N, C-alpha and C positions, 0 to 999 in steps of 0.2 A: 517484432511483427514481420510478417513475410514481405520481402521486397516486391513480390509478384503482385500484392495487394495495391501497391503504388502504380505499378505498371498497368494494372487493369482500369485505373481511373480514367475515363474517357475525357473528363474535363481538363486533364493535364496534357493529354496527347503526347506523352512521352515516347520517344522511339529508342530502340535497342541497337547499338552498334556491336557491342561485345556482351554476349548474354551471360547472365549469372546462373549459378546452380539452382536448381528448383527449390531447394530449402534454404536459399540465401535469406539472412535475416537483417533488419534495420532496426537501430535502437534510437536513432534521431536524424534530423536533417540540419545541415549547417552550411553556410556560405563562407568561403575564404578565397581571397585573391593573393595570399601570401605565396612567395616562391617556395617555402617550405612549411606547410601547415602541420606537418606530422607531429611536432611537439606539443600541439595544442589539441590533439585528438585522443579519444579514449578507445577507439576501435568500434566497428559497427555502424558508423555514420554513413548517410548518404551525402556526400560532399558535393556542393554546387559551386561552380565557378564559371565566369565569362571569359577566362583566359587572359585577363588584363596583363598579368605578369607571367604568362606562360613561356617558358624558355624556347628559343628558336633552335638552338645549338642541339644536335641529336643526343649527344652524351648527357647534357644537363637535363634534357627532357626525360631521358631514360631514368636518371636519378630521381627526378620528381615522382615519376610514376612508381618506381621501386620504393621510395619512402612512404607513399601512400599505402601500397600493398602490405609493407612491413608493419604499418600502424594499425592494420586490420580494418581500413575503410571498406564498407560493404559494396559501395558503387560510386563512381564519379559521374555527376551530372553535368554536362557542358552546355551552357547557354549560348545559342547562337545570335549574332548581332547584339550590340552595335561593334563589338571589338572584331570578332571573326564571323563571317558570313556562312562558313561551313566549319565542321570539325576538323582540325588539322590531321591530315593522313598519318603523320608521324606519331601523333597521340594515339590514334586508333591502333597503330601497328605495335606500340610499346604496351598499351593495355592489354592487347591480345596476348603478347608474349608473357606478361605477367599474370594473366588470368584475372585482371581487375575489371569488373563489369563496367561498361561505358554506356551512358545514356545521353541522348540529345534532348535538351529542353528548348522547345521552339520559341520563337520570339514572342508569341501570343501568350506564353505562360510565364508570369513572373515568379522569381524564386520564392517569394513569400507564399505563393499559392502552393508550391511543392511542400514548403515547411509546414503549412497549415494542414495540408492533406495528411501528412505523416503524423502530426499531432492528433488529428481527428481519428485516424485508424487506431493509434496506440490508446486513445481515450476509449474508443469503441470496445477494443479488446479488454482493457481494464474493467470496464463496466460489465461486460459479459462475464468475465472472470469472478467478479464480485457477486453478480446474480447466481452463478453456478455454485460458488462457495456457500451462499446463504442457503440455497435450495438443498444442496447435499448435507449441509450442517443440520438442518431441520429433519432431514430423512434419517440421518444417522442417529440423531438424538431419540427420535421416535423408535427406531430399531433397538436402541439400548434398553427400552422398557418393554419389549415384546416378550412372548412367552419363551423363546429360545434366544436371548439377547446376543450371545456371542456369534451365533450362526447368522442372525439377522444382520448384525453389524458388518460381518465379512460379506454377505450377500450384497448389502447396499453399497459398500465401498467398491466391490467388484464392478457393479453397475454404473457407479459414478465416474470411475477412472478407466473402464474398459479393459479390466485386467483380471488375471487369476489371483486368488489369495490363499494363503494358508497360515494357520496359527499353530506354532509348535512350542512345547514346553519340555518337560520330561518325557511326554508323550504327544501324539497329535491331538490337537484341541479343536480343529475345525478346518474345512477346506471348501472353496468354491471355484468352480472352473477346472479345466484340464491342466493340471500341474505337469510340465514336462520333466524329462529326465534332467536332473541338475548335476553339474560337475562335481568331482570328489572334493573340491575346496569348500563346497557348500557346508558340510557338516562341521568343518573347522571354524568357519566364520559364525555359524549359529553358536558355537560353543563360546567364542570370543564375545559375541553381543550378549549372550546370556550370562556371562561371568559378572560378578560384582566388580565394579570399577572399569568394566570393559566399555568399548564404544557403543553409542547409542544407536548407530546406524552403519551400514555397509552396503557395498554394491558389487555385483559380479555380472559377467556376461554369459548368458546360456542361449546362444543364437537360435532363433532370431530375437529372442527377448532379452531386455535389460532387466535384471532382478535386483529388487531393493529389500534390504533386511532391516527392520527396525525393532528396537527393544520396546517391550510393553511392561511398564513398572521400572522405576529407577531405584538404584541403590539396594538391590535385594539379592539374595543369594540364589534364587529360583525364579527369575523373571522369564517370561516367555517371549518369543520372537515372532513378529508378523513378517511374512514373506509376500511379496507380490511381484508380478512380472507382466510385461508387455513389450512389444517392438520398440515404441518411441519412448524417449526419456520423459519423466515427469516435469511439468513446468510449475511455475510458483503457485498457481491455483491448486494444481493437483497436490503438491506438497502440504499446502494449507489444509486441504481436505483429509489427507492422510493423517495430518496431525490431530484432526478432530476424532477420527477413528482410533487412533492409538491412545488418546487421552481417554476416551470412553471405554476402550477395552481395558485400560488400566484401572479405571474407576470400578468397572464390573469385577475386577480381580480383587479388589480391596487390598492391594498389596502395599500401598504407602501413601500417606497424606499428600506427599509432593505431588503424586499423580493426580489427586483430586484437584489440586491447585492447577494443573495444566488443563484439566477439564473445565474448571472455573474460568480460566482465561479465555477459552474458546466459547464457552457459553456467554460470557460478558460480551465477546465480540459479535455474537448472533443477536443478542437482545439490543445492543446499542446501534446495530445495522438497521433496526426498524423491523426485524422478524419477530412477530408474535409467536410465543411458544405454544406448541400444541397442549391442550388441557391434560393429555395423558403424561406429559413430562414435567408438568409443574412440580410434583412431588420431588423429582430428581433435582430440579433447580433449587428447591428450598433446602435440600441438604448441603448445597454449595455455600449457603449463607451461614456465617458464623453462628453457631448455636441452633441452626435449623428453625429460624423464626418462621411462624406462620404469617408471611408477609403478603398483603394485598396492595400496599403503597410502597413505592421505592424511591430512592434518591440516587443521583449520579455524582461522584466525587471526581475531580481532577486534581492532580498534584504534580509538582515539579521539584526536583532536587536542587537545593540552593547552596549547598556547601562545596568547597574545593575538594579535589581528590576524587577517587573512584566512587561511582554511585552504587549503593547496595541494592540487591534485588528487593522489590517491594514484598513485605512480609504479609500474608493473609492475616496473622494475628495482630500486627499493628494496624492494618487498615479495617479490621473488624468485618471482613468478608473475604470469601474465597473467590468471589466474582471480581477478579483483578486482571486487567489487560495492561501489560507494559508495552507501550509503543515505541520505547526507545528515547523520544524526546520528553515524554511525559507518561504519567500513569493515571488510568482511569478505572473507576470501580462502581459497581452496582451495590448499593446498601439497602438494608431493610429500613424504612422510616421508623424513627424512635418516638414519634408522636410529639415531641417537644424540641425546640431549638438548642436547649442547654446541652443535651446529649451529644448533638452534632458539633457544637462549639467545643465541647471537651475533646472530641475527636480531632478537630482542627488543631487545637492547642497541643495535643499530644504528638500529632505529626510534626507540627512547627518545631517542638522541642528536640525532635530527633532528625531535623534537617529538611523536612518536606514542607513546602508551601502549597496549600491546597484551598480549593473552593468547592462547595456543595450546592447542587441544585435544590429547588423546592421539591415537595412530595408529589409523585405522579403515579398513576397505575401503569401496569406493564406495557401497554400499548403506546404510551408516550414517552418511553425511555429514550428513543432516538432525539426527541425534541429536547429532553432534559440534558442529554449529553451535549447539545449544541450550546444550551445556556450555561452549563458548567464550564465549558471551554471558554466562553467569553467572560465568565466570572474569573477564571483563572488569569486572563489577560490583565483584568483590572487589578486582581490580587497582586499580580507581579509588578504592576505599575506603582501600587501604593505600599508594597512590601509588608502586606498583612493578609491573613486568611480572611475569606469571605462566604457569607451566606447570602442568599437573595434577600432583597429589602422586604421588610414586614408589609409595607403598603402595596397593594398591587400596581403594576405598571400601567399608566393611563393609556399607553399606546397599545397595550395588549387588549384594553377594554373597548378601543375603537376599532380594531382589526382582528378577525379571526385569524388562525394560523396560516391558511393558504392565501389569504388576502395579504398578509403581512409579508410571506415569502414572495408573492408576486411583486409587491412593491419593491422589496429589496432587490430582486433582479432587474427591475426597471431602473431603479436608482444607480445600481452598479454598471448597467450597460455592458461594455465589452469585458469589464472585470468579472463578469458572472459566468464566463466560459469556463469549461472544466479542464482546460489544458494546463500544462505545468507553468508557463509564464504567468497566467491569470491567477493561479493559486499563489504564486510568489508575490505578486502585486497586492492581493488581498491580505496576505500575511504582513507584508510591509506597511500597508495603510493601517492595519489594526494596531500594530505595535507603535506606529508613529502617532497615532491618535491617543492611544493609551498613555503614552509618554508626553502628551501635551506639546507635540511638535519638536521634541528634542532630538536633534540628529544623532548625537552621540549615544544617548541612552537607548533609542530605537535600535541603532546599529549593534549595541552590546547585546540586545535582546535576540537579535536576529542572527548574530554571529557574522555580520557583514561589515564592510567598510563604510563609513559615513558617507563617502562620496556616492557609493552605490545606493544608499538609502535616498539621498538627495535626487539622484538620477531617476529612481523609481517613482518618487513623489512627483517630480516634474512631468514624468510620462503620464502618471494617472491624471494630473491636471489637464494635460493636453488631450488625452483620450476621452476624458469626461467632459471636457469644456467648462471646468469649474476652477474657482480660486480658493485654495484650501487656507488662505488667510482670513477668509469669511467664516465666522463661527456658525452661520446658518448652514453653510455647505458641509462643514465638520459634523454638526449635529446629524444632518441627513444621512451622511455616509456612515456614521457610527450606527445609527438606526438600522441601516441596510446590512452592515456587516454582522450585527447582533441577531439578525433574523434570517440571515442567508443559510440555506441548507447545504453545507459543504458535502454531504453524503448523499445528496438526493439523486434520482435518476433522471 
């Protein structure tokens, strides 16, 4: 996120002693009073300090600033009082010499407020990116079923990313916007990307534009190449939108089933994000279900690899659908409802036999897939705790009969209190509480599920008890919080 967004916050009242570049970026805010915090940093941090251990000797102070600069610290925030009434002049001088931005944090602004502001800005950008991804994905999918689908996809992509686009194969296949004169190396790069076994993507500079080349269609002898260019680099959301366009263009080319699987992954993400498909694209989505079922009711499956060694890529054939999204930690998929539990139990058993532990939601219409995704995720937590595949209980949940969906989500947010925030620490605490409850309070088993140390789990649970004012040895409190976690909308806006 831009550092200037934090500097613009009037509630923080930060002052600048050594200015940052206009495009300076911050990845997080952290506090450290260590004499040498550099080994514990990853770069891009807004480092906050009250100068408790700030060196007084000029050479040591210069080394401190040099180490921060070498570690890639985005800016140093110095809190005045109680240790220092003003920012030491020597620190200002060394920061200016190293080009390390230096901010003054006034006495009235606690460090936690700065950290919270950075978290809020990061979350705001993440949510805006998610909304932009969903909107662009729906527009691209609608364009793919237009009268001139290739040109319409290129036009929609150009509008979404603010760039020019061109699709080339053995001949030009489409173009949107004014394509500048490209350097001589472009033709060679296109040949490499088109070649079987060549790179899937490449970049080159054609000032003022950065040009991205991406293969359309994998493992083919005659795949085409999508080129796009604009002055600023693509960010993570831009790349995700580009991925949708590449997958849809590959689907339109009918070049290889593997490309259809890429389109299925992106379509699954759109459906599970809560985006209802446009009626015009429903026939396209049905082709992504194994066998092309005429489905009006769907289920969501979540699966986790349980064997040692490298995890294989999820196979659409094994999962029974091309609507498969591999998140890295787990796999989720949209299935056509088979009408009876036995067919889904057989799928769960087949996955289990090949190393996948899975859980499947109940049947829902397409508009409720996001809710089914949440339920399947909670079922997978229980499946992992009991080490067996799970389907939802045959009997309806009495809590669901008492409260409608929005009332249940509101109750969940109220019960979770500060844990319902959308920042990273709150997500970590929710995941820890979910694993700990599923493991019946076992520190070791919860730690193994989370990939954390048991002392970290114990610390987080103690913090949850303190923040919520509850005693988790009370089964009533554990029941309430499990209710809240199982109905909390992790992806809600």
